[in-house]
C-alpha positions as CSV (number, residue, x, y, z in Angstrom):
1,M,0.0,0.0,0.0
2,I,1.3,3.4,-1.0
3,G,1.1,6.2,1.5
4,D,-0.4,9.5,0.5
5,D,2.5,12.0,0.4
6,G,0.2,14.9,-0.7
7,D,1.5,14.9,-4.3
8,I,-1.4,14.9,-6.7
9,V,0.8,14.4,-9.8
10,R,2.6,11.4,-8.2
11,G,-0.7,9.9,-7.1
12,L,-2.0,10.3,-10.7
13,G,1.1,8.5,-11.9
14,Y,0.5,5.6,-9.6
15,V,-3.1,5.4,-10.8
16,S,-1.9,5.3,-14.4
17,M,0.9,2.7,-13.8
18,Y,-1.2,0.4,-11.5
19,S,-4.2,0.5,-13.8
20,A,-1.9,-0.4,-16.8
21,W,-0.6,-3.4,-14.8
22,V,-4.2,-4.5,-14.2
23,E,-4.9,-4.2,-17.9
24,E,-1.9,-6.5,-18.5
25,T,-3.2,-9.0,-15.9
26,V,-6.6,-9.0,-17.6
27,D,-4.9,-9.7,-20.9
28,D,-3.0,-12.6,-19.2
29,L,-6.3,-14.0,-18.0
30,L,-7.7,-13.9,-21.5
31,R,-4.5,-15.6,-22.8
32,Y,-4.9,-18.4,-20.3
33,M,-8.4,-19.0,-21.6
34,A,-7.4,-18.8,-25.3
35,A,-8.2,-22.6,-25.7
36,I,-11.8,-21.7,-25.0
37,E,-12.1,-18.3,-26.7
38,P,-9.3,-17.0,-28.9
39,F,-7.4,-13.9,-27.7
40,D,-6.7,-12.6,-31.2
41,E,-5.4,-9.2,-32.3
42,A,-8.9,-7.7,-32.5
43,T,-9.7,-8.8,-29.0
44,Q,-6.4,-7.4,-27.8
45,R,-7.5,-3.9,-29.0
46,W,-10.8,-3.9,-27.1
47,P,-11.3,-1.3,-24.4
48,I,-10.7,-2.7,-20.9
49,S,-14.4,-2.6,-20.0
50,R,-15.2,-4.9,-22.9
51,K,-12.3,-7.2,-22.0
52,L,-13.4,-7.4,-18.4
53,R,-17.0,-8.3,-19.5
54,H,-15.7,-10.8,-22.0
55,A,-13.3,-12.5,-19.5
56,A,-16.2,-12.8,-17.0
57,E,-18.3,-14.5,-19.7
58,V,-15.5,-17.0,-20.5
59,V,-15.0,-17.7,-16.8
60,R,-18.7,-18.4,-16.5
61,R,-18.5,-20.9,-19.4
62,L,-15.8,-22.8,-17.5
63,N,-18.5,-23.5,-14.9
64,S,-15.8,-24.1,-12.2
65,R,-16.6,-23.9,-8.5
66,E,-13.0,-23.0,-7.9
67,L,-13.6,-19.8,-9.8
68,E,-16.8,-18.9,-8.0
69,G,-17.1,-15.1,-7.7
70,L,-14.4,-14.4,-10.3
71,P,-16.8,-13.3,-13.0
72,E,-18.5,-10.8,-10.7
73,G,-15.0,-9.6,-9.5
74,L,-14.0,-9.1,-13.1
75,E,-17.1,-7.0,-13.8
76,A,-16.5,-5.0,-10.6
77,G,-13.3,-3.8,-12.2
78,I,-15.2,-1.8,-14.7
79,A,-16.1,0.7,-12.0
80,L,-12.4,1.1,-11.1
81,F,-11.5,1.9,-14.7
82,E,-14.4,4.4,-14.9
83,R,-12.9,6.2,-11.9
84,R,-9.5,5.9,-13.5
85,N,-10.8,7.4,-16.7
86,E,-12.4,10.3,-14.9
87,V,-9.0,11.4,-13.4
88,V,-6.7,10.4,-16.3
89,H,-8.9,12.1,-18.9
90,G,-9.9,15.0,-16.8
91,R,-7.7,18.1,-16.1
92,V,-6.4,19.0,-12.7
93,Y,-6.2,22.7,-11.9
94,A,-4.9,24.5,-8.8
95,G,-7.5,26.9,-7.5
96,H,-6.8,30.3,-6.0
97,D,-8.3,29.0,-2.8
98,Q,-5.5,26.4,-2.5
99,V,-7.9,23.6,-3.5
100,D,-7.1,21.4,-6.5
101,Y,-10.0,20.8,-8.9
102,L,-10.7,18.2,-11.5
103,Q,-12.4,19.4,-14.7
104,A,-14.0,16.5,-16.5
105,G,-13.1,15.7,-20.0
106,R,-16.8,15.1,-20.7
107,P,-19.5,17.7,-21.2
108,N,-22.1,18.4,-18.5
109,V,-19.9,17.0,-15.7
110,P,-19.3,19.6,-13.0
111,T,-15.8,20.5,-11.9
112,R,-15.1,19.1,-8.5
113,P,-12.4,19.2,-5.8
114,I,-9.8,16.4,-6.0
115,T,-7.2,15.4,-3.4
116,S,-4.0,13.4,-3.5
117,A,-5.7,11.1,-0.9
118,E,-8.4,10.2,-3.5
119,L,-5.7,9.4,-6.1
120,Y,-3.6,7.3,-3.8
121,Q,-6.7,5.4,-2.7
122,L,-7.6,4.7,-6.3
123,A,-4.0,3.5,-7.0
124,N,-4.1,1.3,-3.9
125,D,-7.5,-0.1,-5.1
126,F,-5.9,-1.0,-8.4
127,W,-3.0,-2.7,-6.6
128,G,-5.4,-4.8,-4.5
129,Y,-7.6,-5.6,-7.5
130,R,-4.5,-6.8,-9.5
131,G,-3.7,-9.2,-6.6
132,Y,-7.2,-10.5,-6.7
133,L,-6.9,-11.3,-10.4
134,I,-3.4,-12.8,-10.2
135,G,-4.4,-15.3,-7.6
136,P,-6.5,-17.6,-9.8
137,Q,-3.9,-17.7,-12.6
138,I,-1.5,-19.9,-10.6
139,F,-3.6,-23.0,-10.1
140,R,-7.3,-22.6,-10.3
141,L,-7.7,-21.1,-13.7
142,P,-5.3,-23.5,-15.5
143,R,-7.2,-26.4,-13.8
144,A,-10.6,-25.1,-14.8
145,V,-9.4,-24.5,-18.4
146,Q,-7.9,-28.0,-18.6
147,A,-11.1,-29.6,-17.2
148,F,-13.2,-27.7,-19.7
149,V,-11.0,-28.7,-22.6
150,N,-10.9,-32.4,-21.5
151,G,-14.7,-32.4,-21.0
152,A,-15.4,-30.8,-24.3
153,S,-13.2,-33.3,-26.3
């Protein structure tokens, strides 16, 4: 867990870096399941929200009790990436009142205060989420894929 040092820019950097690592982990999950559903070039270019939904669907098809809860966990990641998109695609401005503000990149979204604590919390949420996704890759997911492939042949 990274401690909040009060630096908004550093916090935003951690959000960017950790979310990129999660995207890589999702790609790894999809590669592990390529025997069930190909992870081709077109799929690799999908937005992360689509990849998360797709990975959840493929895990459901495996019908493995060992992976219970993983599809819902994958889908829960969509909200993390929506929060990430808000801060990465928004603009941070220092106000004259010594408050930092986030101006959304989307129309009709009000400007709001933002703190380093919010960014560090989001970065830490990504760190924890990545650990949640890495865990099944070691034993449970390979076993489930193998059982599916053996049962389907």
